[in-house]
C-alpha positions, -999 to 999 in steps of 0.1 A, spaced: 542 -226 -299 536 -189 -291 557 -193 -257 584 -209 -276 585 -181 -305 586 -155 -276 613 -174 -258 632 -178 -291 630 -140 -299 638 -128 -265 668 -154 -265 682 -135 -294 675 -101 -277 691 -113 -244 722 -126 -261 725 -91 -282 722 -72 -250 748 -92 -232 771 -93 -263 767 -54 -266 772 -49 -227 805 -71 -228 817 -53 -262 809 -18 -244 831 -26 -215 856 -49 -233 887 -29 -219 876 -32 -182 863 -68 -188 897 -80 -200 916 -60 -171 894 -64 -141 880 -94 -125 851 -73 -109 840 -64 -142 836 -101 -152 817 -108 -121 795 -77 -126 787 -86 -162 778 -122 -149 755 -109 -124 739 -85 -149 728 -115 -170 707 -125 -141 693 -90 -139 685 -87 -175 669 -122 -175 646 -110 -146 637 -78 -165 630 -97 -198 607 -121 -179 590 -93 -160 582 -73 -193 571 -106 -212 550 -115 -183 560 -149 -176 537 -162 -149 537 -201 -150 567 -223 -140 563 -242 -174 567 -209 -194 598 -201 -172 613 -235 -179 607 -231 -216 623 -195 -216 653 -207 -195 662 -238 -217 655 -216 -250 677 -188 -236 704 -212 -228 704 -230 -264 699 -196 -281 731 -182 -262 753 -212 -264 747 -216 -304 751 -178 -310 783 -177 -287 797 -208 -305 791 -192 -341 798 -155 -334 818 -150 -300 842 -176 -306 854 -156 -339 865 -128 -314 875 -150 -283 883 -188 -290 887 -194 -253 853 -180 -245 838 -214 -231 868 -218 -209 857 -189 -189 841 -194 -154 824 -161 -156 806 -172 -189 791 -201 -171 782 -181 -141 764 -157 -163 747 -187 -181 737 -201 -148 724 -171 -134 702 -164 -167 691 -199 -164 677 -197 -128 664 -161 -128 632 -168 -148 624 -197 -125 633 -178 -92 611 -148 -106 581 -171 -111 584 -189 -79 590 -157 -58 567 -132 -75 536 -144 -57 552 -149 -24 541 -122 3 569 -101 11 585 -105 45 590 -67 50 552 -60 45 527 -65 72 
């Protein structure tokens, strides 16, 4: 239950960070495709940072975080973001961002214990 509460709270935080980031860059976001791709990629980066700071270490925890973040994000986008942009769910970049957000905790947990190829 504790993991779910951390996942839920951080999911709201994750959504607020991404909503703020898009809002701050809205002019560029509406004008340039590169801005949309950058925002989508940043969702994966933000997810990895949150997982790192929350010390998610097991794959089961990562799955709980990924699923909870996805559910929280979709619900909040449905109830809040659609008021500003009714076509938000038609955006490929939104789904790219959700996909990167979903797999980032799983990749982080899987790869964090692997030995680096660069170190001897």
